[in-house]
C-alpha positions in Angstrom: 11.0 -79.1 -30.1 14.0 -77.4 -31.2 16.2 -80.9 -30.6 13.3 -82.7 -32.3 13.4 -80.6 -35.1 17.3 -81.1 -34.9 17.4 -84.7 -35.0 15.4 -84.9 -38.1 17.0 -82.6 -39.8 20.3 -84.2 -39.1 19.9 -87.3 -38.3 17.0 -88.6 -40.9 18.8 -88.3 -44.1 21.8 -90.1 -42.6 19.7 -92.9 -41.5 17.4 -92.8 -45.3 21.3 -93.0 -46.7 22.6 -95.8 -44.9 19.4 -98.4 -45.7 20.7 -97.3 -49.1 23.6 -99.0 -48.9 23.1 -101.3 -47.0 20.2 -102.6 -49.6 22.4 -102.1 -51.9 19.6 -100.1 -53.7 21.1 -98.2 -56.8 20.9 -94.6 -57.3 18.2 -94.6 -60.6 16.0 -96.4 -57.6 16.7 -94.1 -55.0 13.8 -92.1 -55.8 10.9 -95.1 -56.2 12.7 -96.1 -53.0 11.7 -92.6 -51.2 8.3 -93.0 -51.8 8.7 -96.2 -50.5 10.1 -95.3 -47.2 7.2 -92.1 -46.9 4.0 -94.1 -48.0 3.8 -96.1 -44.6 4.0 -92.8 -42.6 1.6 -90.4 -44.5 -0.5 -93.5 -44.7 -0.8 -93.0 -41.3 -1.5 -90.1 -41.2 -4.7 -89.9 -42.7 -5.7 -92.4 -40.6 -4.7 -90.6 -37.5 -6.2 -87.7 -39.1 -9.4 -89.0 -39.2 -9.5 -90.7 -35.5 -8.1 -87.6 -33.9 -9.5 -87.4 -30.6 -9.0 -91.3 -30.5 -5.5 -91.6 -31.4 -4.3 -88.1 -29.3 -6.8 -88.3 -26.3 -5.0 -85.2 -24.3 -4.5 -83.5 -27.0 
C-alpha cells in the first residue's frame, strides 16, 4: 500500500508533465488538458461504484 502511494505521489505528476511536454501543451491550456486526463477515470469510478458487486466480486 505504501509503495502504491509513493508511486502515485512521485511518478504520476512526472508522467503528466512528460505528456504535456510531448504533446506541446501551452501553459494556458494545461488546466483544460489536466481535466481531460482526469475525466475518463472519474466516469469509470461512477460505473464501478454502481456495479460494485459485479466489478469486484471478491471484495
